N, C-alpha and C positions, 0 to 999 in steps of 0.2 A: 249173917254175913260176917266174915272174917276180915277184920281191918288191918290188925298188925301182923302183917305177913313175914316179916323179918328178912325179906329178900330185896334187893333192888332191882329195878328194870320192869319189864313189861309182865304182868300178870295174865294168866289164861283163866277165864271164867266161863262158868255154865249159868245162863241167865234164865231165872224162873219168874212166875208171875208176882211173887212177893219178896224176891231177893236174887241174891246170886251165889253160887258156890265157887270157892277157889279151886281151880284144878292144878295150877302151877303158881306158886307165891311170887309175888312182885308188887311193886308200889302204885303201879298205874296202868291203864289201858288207853288205847288210842281211839279217838271218835271215828266212828265208820265214815263220816261224811267229811270233816274238816281234817283229820289226821293230828288234831290236838290231843296232847297227853292229858288225861284225866286222873288225878289221884283217887285211890279206891275210896277213900274217906269223902270224896265229894261226887262220886258217881250215883246219880239220881234216876237217869233215863236210860232206857234200852229196850229192845224188841226181843221178846221171848222167840218168836217165830223165826226171826232173821238171825238170832244169836249174834246181835252187835249192840254196842254201847254208842251213846250220843252225849255231846257236851252240854246240851241245854235242851229245855223243852221246846224252844222255837226250832231248833235243828232236828229233833225227833219227829215233831209235827210235820215239817217239810219233807223229810224222808219217807214217813208213813203215807203222806198224802200223795206223793209220786207215784207209789205202787210198782216201784222198779223190782 
């Protein structure tokens, strides 16, 4: 995982089962549910299948249990 991207703004990531790859440098991504900015160094939860990040374990669980 590349943490020090050197660029401000939103990053574009490819989410994998064990980490993510930076496709476009940035300092944060936005939670797919809440829209909250998540700094890359704090990003811990995402869906590989949906290719989307989540701000917390609770939000990720809610999203994945909904089955949308």
